[in-house]
Backbone bond lengths (Angstrom), bond angles and torsions (degrees), N, CA, C in turn:
res aa  C-N    CA-C-N  psi(-1)  N-CA   C-N-CA  omega(-1)  CA-C   N-CA-C  phi
1 X - - - 1.565 - - 1.479 105.27 -
2 X 1.331 113.71 -51.77 1.476 119.09 -178.66 1.506 113.29 -60.88
3 X 1.372 114.51 -34.60 1.405 119.45 -174.18 1.641 107.37 -71.52
4 X 1.322 114.43 -39.38 1.545 122.57 176.65 1.456 107.18 -57.35
5 X 1.469 114.06 -52.65 1.531 115.23 -176.06 1.486 108.38 -62.84
6 X 1.249 123.23 -38.41 1.490 120.70 -177.71 1.530 108.69 -64.17
7 X 1.415 124.87 -40.05 1.288 127.60 175.84 1.479 116.85 -60.64
8 X 1.421 111.68 -38.08 1.501 120.68 176.61 1.519 110.22 -59.33
9 X 1.227 112.53 -53.39 1.566 126.30 -176.12 1.503 103.10 -57.28
10 X 1.360 124.09 -53.36 1.487 120.61 -179.63 1.551 110.55 -61.19
11 X 1.346 120.29 -39.78 1.442 115.59 -179.80 1.509 112.31 -63.24
12 X 1.363 116.15 -39.65 1.365 121.16 -178.56 1.525 112.96 -62.11
13 X 1.379 116.61 -45.50 1.342 128.20 172.22 1.598 112.92 -50.14
14 X 1.263 114.61 -53.59 1.516 120.20 -178.76 1.441 111.11 -65.36
15 X 1.318 117.47 -36.35 1.404 122.83 176.02 1.599 116.21 -59.25
16 X 1.416 104.95 -45.45 1.498 113.43 178.04 1.523 110.98 -67.68
17 X 1.300 114.93 -45.47 1.482 117.25 174.12 1.496 112.64 -56.82
18 X 1.227 127.59 -52.91 1.400 129.69 172.11 1.528 116.63 -52.75
19 X 1.356 112.02 -39.78 1.540 112.23 177.23 1.475 112.29 -75.16
20 X 1.264 121.04 -23.40 1.536 119.92 -179.84 1.392 108.95 -76.81
21 X 1.379 122.81 -19.34 1.475 125.50 172.24 1.509 117.33 -83.52
22 X 1.264 115.75 -11.72 1.501 124.79 -179.50 1.551 109.67 -63.73
23 X 1.355 113.14 154.54 1.444 115.90 174.22 1.473 106.54 -66.81
24 X 1.348 114.83 164.28 1.531 122.77 -176.84 1.460 111.62 -62.65
25 X 1.364 113.79 -41.48 1.658 125.25 -172.24 1.583 101.90 -69.78
26 X 1.292 123.99 -19.97 1.537 124.74 -177.68 1.446 110.29 -107.51
27 X 1.419 117.69 8.81 1.489 116.54 -169.56 1.500 101.20 -86.77
28 X 1.395 121.18 118.30 1.355 129.47 171.99 1.630 115.75 -108.15
29 X 1.395 114.02 4.28 1.368 118.90 172.23 1.510 121.88 -49.24
30 X 1.277 123.28 107.65 1.382 128.04 173.84 1.713 107.57 69.67
31 X 1.231 112.97 13.32 1.534 116.08 -178.51 1.487 111.96 -84.13
32 X 1.316 124.52 -14.44 1.378 124.83 -177.59 1.527 110.00 -127.76
33 X 1.311 121.52 143.69 1.509 123.91 176.55 1.428 112.98 -135.35
34 X 1.218 124.71 127.25 1.416 131.37 -173.55 1.537 113.90 -117.72
35 X 1.328 112.33 136.31 1.425 116.96 176.18 1.562 109.33 -125.80
36 X 1.257 120.13 132.00 1.460 121.73 -174.66 1.494 111.31 -135.83
37 X 1.344 118.93 154.72 1.351 129.85 168.91 1.531 119.14 -148.37
38 X 1.350 115.11 152.74 1.494 117.30 -173.84 1.470 102.93 -157.78
39 X 1.466 112.53 153.64 1.407 125.33 176.35 1.490 104.98 -128.47
40 X 1.296 117.34 118.83 1.469 118.62 176.53 1.526 109.04 -123.40
41 X 1.415 118.91 158.44 1.437 130.78 -172.12 1.509 107.34 -129.43
42 X 1.336 109.55 134.46 1.481 116.48 175.94 1.651 102.90 -131.45
43 X 1.317 116.61 143.36 1.459 120.11 173.59 1.532 112.23 -123.70
44 X 1.351 111.25 131.80 1.577 109.49 173.70 1.486 109.65 -120.57
45 X 1.315 116.70 134.94 1.408 122.95 176.94 1.546 109.70 -103.73
46 X 1.274 117.97 117.42 1.381 125.35 174.42 1.388 112.45 -107.52
47 X 1.415 116.41 178.38 1.416 121.14 169.26 1.434 119.46 -54.85
48 X 1.422 115.97 -33.33 1.411 122.30 -168.15 1.443 111.13 -101.11
49 X 1.443 124.17 -27.92 1.421 120.68 -172.88 1.473 104.80 -173.69
50 X 1.330 118.24 168.82 1.415 125.32 163.34 1.513 112.43 -87.18
51 X 1.400 114.80 140.99 1.410 117.12 179.52 1.373 106.22 -121.83
52 X 1.318 118.48 135.70 1.481 123.66 -176.21 1.540 107.48 -117.63
53 X 1.309 114.51 133.16 1.456 121.36 -174.29 1.589 108.95 -129.37
54 X 1.366 109.58 129.36 1.363 118.88 -173.95 1.594 107.55 -120.11
55 X 1.275 116.55 127.80 1.504 121.10 -178.24 1.481 111.71 -117.33
56 X 1.326 125.60 111.17 1.347 126.02 175.65 1.702 105.60 -98.17
57 X 1.222 114.34 118.05 1.352 117.01 178.20 1.584 113.49 -108.22
58 X 1.364 117.93 128.93 1.493 121.55 -178.39 1.544 102.76 -120.54
59 X 1.303 117.96 125.93 1.508 120.77 175.74 1.513 113.91 -138.96
60 X 1.205 111.75 157.61 1.577 122.25 -179.45 1.610 106.51 -145.20
61 X 1.448 106.80 143.10 1.608 111.21 -176.50 1.502 105.59 -154.56
62 X 1.415 110.16 151.73 1.435 120.61 179.45 1.450 105.92 -118.69
63 X 1.390 120.79 154.22 1.476 126.21 173.84 1.532 112.65 -79.50
64 X 1.262 111.86 133.28 1.476 126.78 170.97 1.483 112.22 -87.37
65 X 1.318 116.04 -45.14 1.408 126.18 172.72 1.506 103.83 -157.42
66 X 1.365 117.59 -163.85 1.402 119.20 -176.60 1.538 116.22 -72.85
67 X 1.331 110.98 -11.53 1.502 111.02 -177.83 1.615 113.43 -111.68
68 X 1.360 113.11 -29.72 1.466 118.80 -175.15 1.563 113.58 -105.25
69 X 1.380 111.60 135.32 1.550 119.14 167.68 1.440 107.82 -120.50
70 X 1.364 114.73 143.50 1.448 126.49 -179.46 1.562 105.93 -115.50
71 X 1.363 117.81 119.65 1.402 119.31 177.52 1.500 123.52 -140.77
72 X 1.387 115.74 -176.29 1.454 117.15 178.13 1.550 103.57 -129.17
73 X 1.433 112.29 152.17 1.425 116.79 179.06 1.453 114.87 -140.55
74 X 1.271 122.28 153.02 1.438 125.91 177.02 1.503 105.00 -135.52
75 X 1.444 107.20 128.06 1.495 116.09 178.60 1.478 106.97 -117.31
76 X 1.462 116.34 116.28 1.435 124.55 -178.81 1.597 102.41 -98.30
77 X 1.329 118.04 116.02 1.429 119.65 178.61 1.587 114.09 -103.45
78 X 1.182 120.24 126.11 1.466 120.11 178.68 1.507 106.27 -118.99
79 X 1.400 109.00 129.48 1.469 114.53 -173.98 1.563 105.42 -120.97
80 X 1.501 113.41 123.37 1.475 119.76 -177.05 1.513 105.91 -106.89
81 X 1.360 116.52 111.08 1.660 121.04 -179.82 1.362 112.95 -83.59
82 X 1.482 116.47 -6.26 1.418 122.62 -174.58 1.569 117.10 73.84
83 X 1.392 114.22 -43.64 1.420 116.58 179.30 1.502 114.72 -98.78
84 X 1.287 111.91 -4.55 1.532 120.14 172.36 1.466 113.20 -124.54
85 X 1.328 116.17 -175.90 1.462 123.98 172.89 1.471 104.50 -70.36
86 X 1.475 107.96 158.20 1.506 115.11 172.55 1.418 108.13 -75.66
87 X 1.501 115.76 139.08 1.505 119.02 -177.83 1.611 107.60 -111.31
88 X 1.164 113.80 151.23 1.557 117.89 -171.18 1.583 106.50 -123.34
89 X 1.291 114.47 137.83 1.535 122.14 -178.89 1.576 103.60 -137.22
90 X 1.426 110.19 157.70 1.439 119.98 179.12 1.463 112.59 -127.63
91 X 1.316 118.63 142.24 1.369 121.58 167.81 1.630 105.37 -132.31
92 X 1.236 119.09 132.26 1.533 116.69 176.85 1.602 102.72 -146.99
93 X 1.332 103.99 160.74 1.473 116.88 -173.63 1.508 115.06 173.86
94 X 1.351 119.88 -171.96 1.277 126.91 171.89 1.495 122.07 -113.46
95 X 1.285 119.50 154.65 1.497 118.66 -174.38 1.612 108.07 -140.35
96 X 1.288 108.20 155.29 1.483 117.34 175.24 1.602 108.05 -125.62
97 X 1.289 106.70 121.18 1.546 115.34 -174.88 1.538 107.06 -110.32
98 X 1.353 108.72 142.67 1.522 118.18 -178.06 1.444 105.69 -116.23
99 X 1.330 122.90 113.91 1.466 122.84 178.96 1.495 107.12 -94.53
100 X 1.388 108.33 114.80 1.441 117.19 -172.60 1.489 115.22 -65.50
101 X 1.385 116.82 -43.43 1.427 124.03 179.98 1.517 105.89 -127.07
102 X 1.368 119.83 80.91 1.440 123.16 -171.64 1.569 114.98 -62.37
103 X 1.332 113.51 -23.83 1.512 118.35 -174.13 1.487 113.92 -105.97
104 X 1.292 116.30 6.54 1.478 118.76 -177.84 1.642 110.70 -88.15
105 X 1.236 112.28 160.04 1.506 116.16 176.07 1.529 114.26 -58.81
106 X 1.334 112.55 -46.22 1.546 122.82 179.86 1.602 101.08 -99.45
107 X 1.290 114.72 131.41 1.435 121.05 -170.52 1.407 115.22 -120.81
108 X 1.402 115.32 87.76 1.477 119.77 177.94 1.550 112.31 -72.29
109 X 1.327 117.30 150.67 1.331 122.39 -177.85 1.546 109.43 -149.85
110 X 1.451 110.37 155.34 1.517 115.78 172.64 1.504 105.36 -121.01
111 X 1.301 116.85 153.98 1.587 114.94 -167.60 1.543 98.31 -146.85
112 X 1.378 110.79 144.02 1.525 122.35 162.30 1.543 107.20 -135.99
113 X 1.359 111.38 148.21 1.511 118.64 -178.58 1.467 110.59 -144.80
114 X 1.349 114.84 159.61 1.385 121.39 171.10 1.663 108.47 -124.41
115 X 1.156 116.65 132.53 1.346 121.23 -167.51 1.607 116.44 -140.65
116 X 1.296 118.98 159.52 1.510 114.62 167.64 1.536 105.16 -142.23
117 X 1.282 109.98 167.93 1.536 116.93 -175.75 1.391 113.91 176.09
118 X 1.296 122.26 -170.84 1.479 127.58 -179.28 1.448 115.17 -117.84
119 X 1.427 120.16 17.77 1.458 120.15 176.14 1.429 108.92 -91.06
120 X 1.298 117.48 124.65 1.419 124.99 176.04 1.530 112.15 -138.57
121 X 1.353 116.05 131.34 1.439 119.46 -172.81 1.497 100.17 -126.27
122 X 1.343 124.96 92.60 1.421 118.67 -173.77 1.578 107.88 -78.32
123 X 1.264 119.09 160.31 1.416 125.29 -173.26 1.502 111.92 -72.23
124 X 1.410 116.12 -25.41 1.429 116.84 -177.54 1.454 112.10 -93.97
125 X 1.351 121.33 11.22 1.365 123.64 -177.65 1.477 114.52 -141.96
126 X 1.336 118.76 152.29 1.533 116.34 -177.30 1.529 105.73 -93.94
127 X 1.282 121.91 -0.70 1.519 120.50 -170.64 1.593 105.00 -120.22
128 X 1.305 117.89 137.09 1.468 123.91 169.38 1.476 110.62 -66.11
129 X 1.263 112.64 160.22 1.459 121.43 171.72 1.479 112.07 -122.18
130 X 1.306 120.46 143.25 1.494 122.67 -176.30 1.547 107.68 -121.74
131 X 1.261 119.29 38.62 1.545 117.72 -172.83 1.507 106.76 -96.47
132 X 1.367 119.84 -17.44 1.482 114.35 -176.20 1.503 110.07 -135.31
133 X 1.289 115.75 178.59 1.528 120.81 170.60 1.387 113.43 -95.46
134 X 1.277 122.54 130.65 1.449 131.47 178.97 1.508 110.89 -113.17
135 X 1.464 113.16 157.73 1.456 116.11 179.37 1.520 108.99 -113.98
136 X 1.318 121.70 150.25 1.532 121.35 -173.51 1.580 102.15 -136.89
137 X 1.270 109.04 131.34 1.597 112.85 170.97 1.483 103.12 -109.49
138 X 1.362 121.82 124.45 1.409 124.28 -176.93 1.513 110.07 -109.94
139 X 1.265 116.28 146.85 1.498 122.48 175.75 1.524 105.26 -152.02
140 X 1.451 113.90 143.15 1.326 120.47 -168.55 1.480 112.94 175.65
141 X 1.297 115.83 -166.00 1.519 121.88 179.06 1.402 108.57 -175.93
142 X 1.491 114.23 175.76 1.405 119.07 -174.53 1.539 110.72 -170.36
143 X 1.283 116.11 -155.66 1.414 122.96 171.95 1.434 111.72 -151.84
144 X 1.255 113.76 146.10 1.521 119.00 178.99 1.603 111.36 -117.29
145 X 1.276 113.51 131.94 1.421 117.10 -176.73 1.551 116.51 -131.53
146 X 1.206 123.99 139.61 1.364 126.49 -176.95 1.473 115.19 -52.27
147 X 1.387 126.42 126.84 1.348 124.30 -176.50 1.519 112.68 -78.65
148 X 1.261 115.94 -25.67 1.485 125.09 -179.41 1.525 109.62 -135.50
149 X 1.301 115.34 126.28 1.490 120.61 -173.30 1.577 113.42 -46.40
150 X 1.274 122.08 136.38 1.386 125.39 177.07 1.592 113.30 66.01
151 X 1.294 119.29 7.48 1.446 126.76 173.92 1.441 114.08 -84.00
152 X 1.239 122.53 126.56 1.470 123.14 -177.52 1.539 112.30 -114.49
153 X 1.385 113.93 25.49 1.473 117.26 175.69 1.523 112.27 -122.73
154 X 1.354 115.30 -42.20 1.510 120.32 -174.92 1.486 113.02 -94.06
155 X 1.231 123.51 130.04 1.419 124.98 179.50 1.498 116.62 -137.44
156 X 1.325 116.05 148.43 1.488 117.10 171.43 1.500 109.27 -98.57
157 X 1.480 110.37 133.73 1.470 121.02 -170.75 1.586 101.52 -106.22
158 X 1.391 115.70 118.21 1.543 119.74 169.56 1.455 105.48 -122.36
159 X 1.434 112.10 111.50 1.428 118.31 -179.85 1.473 112.48 -144.94
160 X 1.327 114.86 171.34 1.501 120.39 177.36 1.596 107.77 -140.24
161 X 1.240 117.09 123.22 1.498 125.20 -178.14 1.431 108.14 -115.36
162 X 1.466 113.19 133.54 1.609 116.90 179.89 1.450 99.58 -114.32
163 X 1.403 120.38 118.17 1.332 127.04 166.91 1.517 120.04 -99.90
164 X 1.333 112.33 126.26 1.429 119.76 178.26 1.592 111.43 -97.40
165 X 1.288 113.74 120.93 1.460 120.99 -173.00 1.564 112.16 -88.96
166 X 1.270 116.76 120.05 1.508 122.69 -177.73 1.614 115.74 -105.99
167 X 1.254 115.67 132.24 1.363 121.19 169.60 1.520 108.31 -130.63
168 X 1.452 114.67 120.90 1.401 120.33 -177.98 1.534 110.42 55.21
169 X 1.264 120.84 38.71 1.482 129.25 171.45 1.557 106.77 77.86
170 X 1.258 122.42 11.35 1.425 126.94 -178.63 1.525 116.47 -110.07
171 X 1.212 128.21 121.01 1.343 122.03 -172.52 1.616 105.75 -84.26
172 X 1.206 113.01 130.53 1.530 125.58 -168.24 1.492 108.96 -120.55
173 X 1.328 126.41 -22.89 1.382 122.37 -177.09 1.429 108.12 -166.14
174 X 1.339 114.64 151.33 1.556 117.86 171.89 1.543 105.63 -115.78
175 X 1.382 111.55 145.46 1.405 124.99 174.99 1.488 106.98 -119.59
176 X 1.437 119.54 123.19 1.443 122.28 -178.14 1.442 104.45 -108.00
177 X 1.303 116.99 144.45 1.474 126.29 171.76 1.609 114.52 -135.36
178 X 1.303 111.76 116.61 1.572 115.22 170.39 1.462 101.82 -84.22
179 X 1.279 115.63 151.58 1.412 120.38 178.32 1.573 111.43 -133.39
180 X 1.198 113.79 128.74 1.512 127.30 170.05 1.452 110.95 -127.07
181 X 1.293 113.53 96.55 1.533 121.85 -172.83 1.510 118.64 -137.63
182 X 1.304 119.56 -177.20 1.359 122.09 178.83 1.647 109.12 -124.26
183 X 1.191 109.85 144.41 1.509 123.91 -175.38 1.446 111.65 -123.47
184 X 1.336 115.91 133.02 1.528 120.30 173.20 1.440 107.08 -118.64
185 X 1.456 119.66 134.13 1.409 126.38 -178.54 1.510 107.38 -112.33
186 X 1.410 115.57 138.16 1.490 124.87 179.28 1.457 98.50 -118.82
187 X 1.370 112.33 157.49 1.500 123.77 174.15 1.658 116.86 79.61
188 X 1.168 109.75 -143.33 1.494 119.34 -172.58 1.620 104.77 -65.06
189 X 1.354 113.85 142.92 1.425 111.98 -173.39 1.541 105.98 -100.51
190 X 1.355 119.04 141.85 1.396 125.38 172.93 1.528 114.00 -94.43
191 X 1.316 120.47 4.54 1.292 125.97 -163.78 1.544 106.97 -113.22
192 X 1.421 118.27 127.81 1.372 120.65 169.66 1.577 114.17 -121.92
193 X 1.224 124.04 143.29 1.467 122.69 -175.90 1.533 112.46 -123.30
């Protein structure tokens, strides 16, 4: 976990250094700001009952240059067991997003993240536990598409993130999230039509 964080800090430092050397017309450092939100649903069928899980993801990011965005996210996870009260869990952290084709109409990206939270779904149990703090390394990707033709602010976000849960540096569980959400961009536009 510490090694991953060290690599992330070095990457960000190099990006900031390279960006400061860029010409002013190509300077995208902190020139764009994005806010996004999504609500996803998963259903688990067990021997005992159906389990419904809703995840509300809120995230925000700023541009480091024309390819990279650095952001924070909060995942609020609500689990409805039908026979018990709804339980709530949280995962929060930071992410680095690489925009593969920043000036294209359809905007594919790759993402890595480092998170912590209290959501744990052990392999020998059907019910998560919220007694401890756990760490999650996320990796995934997706595509951003304009919600309205020729609009450079509202976008639909379609992506999939694979989270590896770590306890004492050992991967014990993976939490996968598909995302169908909305993003709003402020500032300098990365979209050309």
